[in-house]
C-alpha positions as CSV (number, residue, x, y, z in Angstrom):
1,X,-20.2,-6.7,-2.5
2,X,-19.1,-10.2,-3.1
3,X,-17.1,-12.6,-0.9
4,X,-15.6,-15.7,-2.7
5,X,-13.6,-18.4,-0.6
6,X,-11.7,-20.5,-3.2
7,X,-9.8,-23.8,-2.0
8,X,-7.0,-25.0,-3.7
9,X,-5.8,-28.6,-2.5
10,X,-8.4,-28.5,0.0
11,X,-12.8,-28.4,0.4
12,X,-13.5,-25.5,1.9
13,X,-15.8,-26.3,4.5
14,X,-18.6,-24.4,6.0
15,X,-16.8,-23.3,9.6
16,X,-13.5,-22.2,7.1
17,X,-16.7,-20.1,4.7
18,X,-18.4,-18.0,8.0
19,X,-14.5,-17.5,9.4
20,X,-13.2,-16.1,6.7
21,X,-17.0,-14.1,5.9
22,X,-16.9,-12.6,9.1
23,X,-13.5,-11.4,9.3
24,X,-13.8,-9.7,5.3
25,X,-16.7,-7.5,7.1
26,X,-13.8,-6.0,9.3
27,X,-12.4,-4.6,5.7
28,X,-15.5,-2.8,4.6
29,X,-15.4,-0.8,8.5
30,X,-12.6,0.6,7.6
31,X,-13.1,1.6,3.8
32,X,-16.4,1.5,2.3
33,X,-15.4,1.0,-1.6
34,X,-15.4,-2.6,-1.0
35,X,-16.6,-3.9,-4.0
36,X,-15.3,-7.9,-3.9
37,X,-12.7,-9.8,-1.5
38,X,-11.2,-12.8,-2.2
39,X,-10.3,-15.7,-0.3
40,X,-7.9,-18.1,-1.4
41,X,-6.7,-21.3,0.8
42,X,-4.4,-23.5,-0.5
43,X,-2.9,-26.4,1.9
44,X,1.0,-27.1,1.1
45,X,2.1,-30.1,-0.6
46,X,3.0,-33.0,2.6
47,X,1.0,-30.9,5.1
48,X,3.2,-28.3,5.7
49,X,0.9,-25.8,6.1
50,X,-1.2,-23.7,4.9
51,X,-0.6,-20.6,2.3
52,X,-3.8,-17.8,2.7
53,X,-4.1,-14.4,0.1
54,X,-7.0,-12.1,0.3
55,X,-7.6,-10.3,-2.5
56,X,-9.3,-6.5,-2.0
57,X,-11.0,-5.3,-4.7
58,X,-11.7,-1.3,-4.3
59,X,-13.4,1.4,-6.4
60,X,-10.9,3.4,-8.2
61,X,-7.3,1.6,-7.0
62,X,-5.4,-1.5,-8.3
63,X,-6.5,-4.5,-6.0
64,X,-4.6,-5.3,-3.0
65,X,-2.9,-8.3,-2.3
66,X,-1.9,-9.9,1.4
67,X,-0.7,-12.9,2.0
68,X,-0.1,-15.3,5.0
69,X,1.2,-18.9,5.9
70,X,1.4,-21.0,9.0
71,X,1.0,-24.3,10.5
72,X,-2.9,-23.2,11.1
73,X,-5.5,-21.8,8.7
74,X,-7.2,-19.9,11.2
75,X,-4.2,-17.5,12.2
76,X,-3.0,-17.5,8.1
77,X,-6.7,-15.9,8.1
78,X,-5.7,-14.2,10.7
79,X,-3.4,-12.6,9.6
80,X,-3.9,-11.8,5.5
81,X,-6.9,-9.9,6.9
82,X,-4.4,-7.8,9.4
83,X,-2.3,-7.1,6.4
84,X,-5.3,-6.1,4.1
85,X,-7.0,-3.9,7.0
86,X,-3.1,-2.5,7.4
87,X,-3.2,-1.6,3.2
88,X,-6.7,0.3,3.3
89,X,-6.1,2.1,6.5
90,X,-2.7,3.4,4.7
91,X,-5.2,4.3,1.5
92,X,-7.8,6.0,3.2
93,X,-5.1,8.2,4.9
94,X,-3.3,9.5,1.2
95,X,-6.8,9.8,0.0
96,X,-7.6,11.9,2.8
97,X,-4.3,14.0,2.7
98,X,-4.5,14.4,-1.3
99,X,-7.9,16.5,-0.5
């Protein structure tokens, strides 16, 4: 599995990268078919806050996308990962019900 952390209008430091990668481990625990996770971190103009988008590429399904916006980057990453976990668990439940 590959994890990419991309910054737009900001520099991605090592602590931010390690925090995002550690949070991405939660996604693989909920669904085994995760192939790639992309974190897009963007600083809003004039320091009004941050926008985080998490794109989860899974096998045999379109990508799952979760967004979060707020004044704290780490909180936004947490919120976006929580939304992705919710999407993956819902998808996994649908797979179980169809069998």
